[in-house]
TIVEXVO-986594 format. One record per residue (C-alpha): residue in one letter; residue number from 1; x negated, y, z negated. Coordinates in steps of 0.001 Angstrom, whole numbers, plus 500000, padded with zeros to 6 digits. Each point is the difference from the previous one (the first is absolute). Layout:
<recs>
code/pos/east/north/up
A/NUM/X/Y/Z
...
</recs>
This chain:
<recs>
code/pos/east/north/up
X/1/492745/231129/499213
X/2/503129/500710/498079
X/3/499748/496634/498220
X/4/496369/500685/499030
X/5/500887/503317/498419
X/6/502797/498431/498068
X/7/497613/497352/498742
X/8/497449/502568/498844
X/9/502657/502002/498217
X/10/501277/496853/498286
X/11/496524/499014/498863
X/12/499285/503490/498701
X/13/503304/499988/498192
X/14/499224/496688/498386
X/15/496557/501214/498937
X/16/501485/503160/498557
X/17/502620/497937/498189
X/18/497368/497614/498658
X/19/497876/502920/498871
X/20/502973/501573/498325
X/21/500914/496778/498280
X/22/496371/499446/498947
X/23/499744/503508/498687
X/24/503236/499562/498123
X/25/498788/496730/498489
X/26/496647/501554/499058
X/27/501767/502966/498459
X/28/502319/497714/498107
X/29/497094/497771/498776
X/30/497726/502866/499018
X/31/502716/502029/498334
X/32/501171/497230/497653
X/33/500132/501083/496329
X/34/499708/496523/498595
X/35/497172/497802/498858
X/36/498862/497529/502667
X/37/501369/496484/499479
X/38/498119/497483/497815
X/39/498079/502573/497960
X/40/499322/499061/496316
X/41/499188/502331/497144
X/42/498186/497516/497838
X/43/502499/497159/499979
X/44/502999/502300/500582
X/45/501469/500018/503553
X/46/500555/503588/501219
X/47/500202/499334/503730
X/48/503133/501547/501535
X/49/500555/502433/497130
X/50/500202/503721/500673
X/51/496616/501582/499411
X/52/501224/502186/497127
X/53/501808/497032/498436
X/54/496887/497865/500267
X/55/497883/502711/498414
X/56/502569/500426/497227
X/57/500153/496221/499452
X/58/496227/499806/499696
X/59/499868/502960/497617
X/60/502847/498619/497882
X/61/498206/496691/499772
X/62/496757/501707/498966
X/63/501902/501997/497369
X/64/501800/496888/498762
X/65/496694/498206/499569
X/66/498579/502881/497993
X/67/503158/500190/497882
X/68/499691/496423/498780
X/69/499716/499689/496219
X/70/497536/498260/497692
X/71/501590/499147/496646
X/72/497732/498530/497285
X/73/501553/499007/496677
X/74/497770/500096/496952
X/75/499598/496791/497969
X/76/498390/498922/496767
X/77/499463/503067/497831
X/78/501297/502301/502780
X/79/503670/500496/500826
X/80/499839/502990/502344
X/81/500172/499848/503793
X/82/497967/501337/502885
X/83/502023/501018/503087
X/84/498387/501646/503020
X/85/500727/500465/503691
X/86/497581/498448/502435
X/87/499177/503478/501274
X/88/498943/501029/496471
X/89/497348/497320/500133
X/90/498538/501404/503186
X/91/501944/497697/502321
X/92/500252/501255/503569
X/93/501724/498355/502972
X/94/499805/501328/503572
X/95/500527/498608/503481
X/96/496818/501136/501653
X/97/500604/502364/502982
X/98/503622/498816/500387
X/99/501660/503406/499734
X/100/497504/501685/502331
X/101/500328/497163/502513
X/102/503803/500182/499989
X/103/500042/503781/500416
X/104/497569/499749/502896
X/105/502703/498069/501933
X/106/501634/503430/500455
X/107/496903/501801/501230
X/108/498525/500559/503490
X/109/501474/499873/503519
X/110/502151/497142/501201
X/111/497132/497996/501373
X/112/497884/500416/496847
X/113/502932/499141/497789
X/114/500840/496969/502112
X/115/496412/498764/499909
X/116/499782/500478/496213
X/117/503316/498247/499419
X/118/498913/497120/502187
X/119/496741/499612/498049
X/120/501541/500673/496578
X/121/498465/497854/497158
X/122/502095/497076/498860
X/123/499031/500124/496276
X/124/499066/502593/497418
X/125/498320/498809/496817
X/126/501155/501114/496555
X/127/497063/501424/498035
X/128/500323/499423/496249
X/129/497731/500927/497110
X/130/500223/500594/496262
X/131/497707/501058/497182
X/132/499604/496992/497745
X/133/497923/501953/497511
X/134/502954/502325/499329
X/135/502065/497009/498916
X/136/497229/498525/497866
X/137/499305/503344/498347
X/138/503702/500576/499354
X/139/500296/496651/498234
X/140/496965/500764/497854
X/141/501288/503492/499223
X/142/503401/498762/498868
X/143/498991/496811/498235
X/144/496289/500290/499285
X/145/500808/500501/496314
X/146/500897/496298/499845
X/147/496299/499124/500115
X/148/498949/502296/497175
X/149/500554/497456/497212
X/150/497844/497008/499132
X/151/501268/496649/498729
X/152/499909/499484/496241
X/153/499780/496652/498252
X/154/502671/498702/497705
X/155/498970/500014/496363
X/156/500676/497721/497080
X/157/499748/501217/496443
X/158/500752/498523/496632
X/159/501639/502190/497389
X/160/499109/500226/496324
X/161/503056/497810/499422
X/162/498407/497312/502244
X/163/502527/500488/502797
X/164/498727/499416/503542
X/165/501082/502783/502338
X/166/499286/500856/503618
X/167/499618/503165/502011
X/168/501065/499587/503605
X/169/497463/500443/502784
X/170/500178/502832/502527
X/171/499823/499327/503709
X/172/498403/502362/502468
X/173/501153/500545/503566
X/174/498191/500486/503277
X/175/501349/501178/503333
X/176/499449/497465/502765
X/177/500988/502012/503047
X/178/497933/498352/502735
X/179/502749/497583/501077
X/180/502657/502703/499741
X/181/497957/502369/502170
X/182/499548/497268/502611
X/183/503747/499319/499994
X/184/500866/503692/500378
X/185/497452/500359/502776
X/186/501505/497046/501855
X/187/503466/501461/499574
X/188/499019/503562/500837
X/189/498694/499167/503474
X/190/503258/499082/501709
X/191/499565/497066/502329
X/192/503508/499142/501144
X/193/500863/503535/501187
X/194/503661/499188/500466
X/195/501339/503538/500147
X/196/501436/502544/497598
X/197/502714/497703/498709
X/198/497366/497414/499129
X/199/497894/502280/497812
X/200/502535/502538/498776
X/201/500139/500058/496198
X/202/497456/497169/499917
X/203/498456/499607/496504
X/204/496955/498126/498743
X/205/500808/498842/496466
X/206/497557/498355/497633
X/207/499117/499741/496350
X/208/496808/501546/498745
X/209/497468/497162/499723
X/210/498702/500136/496448
X/211/497675/497340/498615
X/212/500237/499186/496317
X/213/496618/499798/498270
X/214/500293/497996/496814
X/215/497392/500284/497241
X/216/497846/497028/499144
X/217/502122/499288/496932
X/218/503759/500196/500475
X/219/502576/499619/497257
X/220/501009/496620/501402
X/221/496415/498773/500096
X/222/499357/501192/496445
X/223/503199/498436/498674
X/224/499176/496746/501803
X/225/496908/499730/497796
X/226/502393/498898/497299
X/227/498951/502227/497108
X/228/503567/500079/498765
X/229/499757/500265/496220
X/230/497963/499389/496879
X/231/499908/496239/499693
X/232/498017/499667/496756
X/233/498035/501930/497422
X/234/497790/498868/497142
X/235/498490/501946/497129
X/236/497118/499412/497581
X/237/498736/502186/497181
X/238/496499/501266/499293
X/239/500955/502053/496948
X/240/497004/498845/497928
X/241/497432/500319/502774
X/242/496963/502261/499815
X/243/499842/503122/502122
X/244/497584/498337/502407
X/245/502269/497005/500491
X/246/503073/502244/500416
X/247/498104/502024/502614
X/248/499049/496880/501955
X/249/503594/498744/499993
X/250/501319/503388/501118
X/251/497655/500573/502970
X/252/500457/496442/501253
X/253/503778/500375/499818
X/254/499797/503324/501848
X/255/498116/498336/502849
X/256/502530/497153/500120
X/257/502924/502437/500162
X/258/501883/499882/503342
X/259/497965/497042/501290
X/260/501655/498681/503159
X/261/499990/496367/501067
X/262/501240/498760/503365
X/263/501746/496618/500287
X/264/497555/497139/499277
X/265/497227/502458/499127
X/266/497743/498822/497192
X/267/499272/502384/497143
X/268/496506/499801/498523
X/269/499328/501585/496618
X/270/496319/500384/500878
X/271/501003/502398/502796
X/272/501925/502068/497459
X/273/497018/500143/497646
X/274/497592/501030/502764
X/275/502391/502759/501067
X/276/500388/501202/496419
X/277/496223/500142/499559
X/278/499736/502220/503090
X/279/502166/502674/498370
X/280/499575/499520/496251
X/281/497368/499167/497414
X/282/500775/497055/497750
X/283/499194/500510/496309
X/284/498600/497662/497344
X/285/502534/497787/498224
X/286/499995/496443/498558
X/287/499871/497190/502541
X/288/500104/496219/499602
X/289/496632/498467/500774
X/290/499105/496374/499331
X/291/502970/499604/497732
X/292/499281/503099/497898
X/293/501085/503644/500032
X/294/497007/502207/500738
X/295/499575/503612/501123
X/296/500072/500412/503776
X/297/500958/502268/502893
X/298/503553/499605/501304
X/299/501652/498399/497000
X/300/503775/500091/500417
X/301/500232/499491/503736
X/302/501242/496454/499435
X/303/503081/501362/498257
X/304/500974/501534/503343
X/305/499407/496723/501862
X/306/501906/498046/497334
X/307/502965/502390/500022
X/308/500067/499855/503790
X/309/499804/496178/499794
X/310/503095/499877/497832
X/311/501947/502241/502410
X/312/498852/497881/502946
X/313/501074/496769/498299
X/314/503456/501424/499316
X/315/500354/501038/503651
X/316/499408/496413/501078
X/317/496858/500807/501994
X/318/497352/497437/500930
X/319/496895/500013/497805
X/320/496824/499507/502035
X/321/497326/500342/497306
X/322/500245/500611/496277
X/323/498134/499013/496841
X/324/500764/500598/496323
X/325/497651/501696/497551
X/326/497699/497794/497978
X/327/501603/501387/496824
X/328/503633/500901/499286
X/329/500965/503656/500590
X/330/502055/502048/497584
X/331/502363/501580/502509
X/332/501439/496791/501562
X/333/500923/496452/498940
X/334/497671/497108/500774
X/335/500050/499012/503659
X/336/501343/503373/501199
X/337/496739/501844/500632
X/338/497810/500364/503121
X/339/496329/500867/499582
X/340/497526/501581/502385
X/341/496196/499916/500233
X/342/498076/501805/502698
X/343/498724/497630/502703
X/344/501128/497018/497927
X/345/503740/499945/499237
X/346/502744/501648/502044
X/347/503753/500239/499737
X/348/501836/499540/503291
X/349/503603/499525/501053
X/350/501922/499923/503268
X/351/502970/502175/500848
X/352/502266/497061/500770
X/353/503268/501990/499983
X/354/500108/500192/503810
X/355/500309/503783/499715
X/356/497744/502853/498963
X/357/499157/500530/496348
X/358/499032/503128/498077
X/359/498228/499879/496644
X/360/500510/502977/497708
X/361/498559/500640/496562
X/362/500834/502192/497052
X/363/497854/500805/496980
X/364/501904/501686/497210
X/365/499732/500025/496205
X/366/497202/497446/500163
X/367/502134/497560/501932
X/368/499201/498659/503448
X/369/502887/499114/502326
X/370/499661/498317/503380
X/371/502999/500159/502345
X/372/500535/498137/503248
X/373/502283/501381/502711
X/374/501139/497845/502881
X/375/502557/497328/500851
X/376/501318/497384/497622
X/377/503519/498569/499639
X/378/501772/501796/497187
X/379/501450/496756/498654
X/380/496556/498463/499535
X/381/497453/500416/497219
X/382/496981/498154/498605
X/383/499177/499074/496421
X/384/496443/499370/498834
X/385/499253/497852/496958
X/386/496981/498170/498611
X/387/499452/496952/497830
X/388/496947/499109/497973
X/389/498863/496541/501074
X/390/497379/499635/497284
X/391/497756/502021/497732
X/392/496202/499946/499844
X/393/498403/499994/496550
X/394/497250/502587/499527
X/395/496437/498877/499464
X/396/498293/500974/496749
X/397/496521/501404/500445
X/398/497919/500154/496829
X/399/496843/502072/499490
X/400/497621/500281/497035
X/401/499630/503452/498496
X/402/496959/500119/497738
X/403/501303/503064/498241
X/404/502964/498156/498643
X/405/500033/498180/496694
X/406/499043/496388/500499
X/407/503067/497867/500449
X/408/502271/502961/500801
X/409/502184/500125/503137
X/410/501353/503117/501806
X/411/502487/499946/502989
X/412/498835/502745/502364
X/413/502574/499398/502770
X/414/503205/498105/499747
X/415/500379/497501/502802
X/416/502987/500084/502292
X/417/501552/497031/501684
X/418/500275/499723/503752
X/419/502969/498989/502114
X/420/501007/498141/503126
X/421/503154/501581/501389
X/422/502377/499145/502844
X/423/501970/502876/501557
X/424/503210/499520/501974
X/425/502042/502138/502363
X/426/503760/499326/500202
X/427/502199/501310/502802
X/428/503568/500842/499021
X/429/502752/500809/502469
X/430/503238/501286/498575
X/431/498487/498945/496650
X/432/499746/496369/501107
X/433/496599/498289/500075
X/434/498945/499384/503587
X/435/496382/498953/499512
X/436/497289/499830/497389
X/437/496295/499737/500753
X/438/496808/499905/497997
X/439/497852/502828/501269
X/440/496917/499555/497835
X/441/498201/498025/497301
X/442/497704/502314/498075
X/443/497317/499300/497432
X/444/499033/502566/497360
X/445/496753/499336/498168
X/446/499844/499403/496285
X/447/497876/502580/498166
X/448/497396/498469/497717
X/449/499974/500711/496295
X/450/496691/501501/498795
X/451/498872/498973/496497
X/452/496834/501050/498177
X/453/498639/497914/497153
X/454/497315/500639/497399
X/455/496749/498031/499968
X/456/500092/496475/498688
X/457/499586/499448/496253
X/458/496555/498513/499203
X/459/500062/497542/497135
X/460/496899/499571/497728
X/461/498904/497395/497473
X/462/499054/501470/496681
</recs>
């Protein structure tokens, strides 16, 4: 009996001891002021930290993320900088429900606290967001002025002294922020989440992406055309011409002024005449027709083609089509002229300089000057000379004039001899003859002599 009682007392004592120990363990477990082991705030381990320290660590990390800096350096026409905190661009970072969950570890009775601690979540996600439009708008506000200008072409002009000068082009600029915004967005949303030390004083640095918009014609492109200088000029006089002929020369020269030829482009005088007729009215002036000077519309236009021909020859250009007048002209030597007849005879040449060519004209004091601007070696020049191969004797045409005294003879028109002429072009380099070529053989008609005679004498037998 005594042994049984002792046994009961021992068992009860053990139960009471176990209960006491269990209660003590429960109290100790439930009353812990630390974060349960293995808990992550984002990628940051906070398990085992004191609750207040864990909360402070999380808040410091959130603050550090929002205190990161975006530093954009202006480029191109802009030299200023744009510096903002992430928080100023609407960036927010927060560990969802972390603080409330940690503080709840201190709430409730022992059993409730123990249960909550036992079931405590192992991870808390970091919520991040930012307002991209604030960044885009800020860039436009600070640097939008860059896009206000438009590109302007380079310009070439020729002075009154025949100097070729250039005005530089103006570029325009355009903001190209799409890639920059994507880069900032990728940087702003922190992925590594390595703690305060990892993000503290972290800066996103970049240059402002500015695209250069060049005009269609840049200075380099214009200079590459090769219109470097005046390479030749040639002048003829029309001092004795009628007003109609002077007018025709002047309006044709005005249309030719500043004519532009690309490399290998063929110039056609017929195109010039058609263009002149669209804007001007040709006047009556003597023209050569069937070997005689007769009144006609457009007399004088061949002086422009002939003057241009002489400039072209002296620039060494290739002649594609050219024909001389049927009669000699007063303003140029034999073999140096180039005639034109609508739908019948054209004057054509090729811009064989390899660069662009500009034709300019000047009419002053009844003199016509044609100038060519382009590229030609300064130590080269061409000489043009002609030689008469043979002369053509004029035909004598005799007519009876009944009003004249029988047997008399009157010369109404003096005949003029014709010519066959060879014309040569000689290339000189440093004043030494490099080549000499015959460029044409021209025939000028002889002009018949016109003689009137009286009726024949009739003899009678008395």
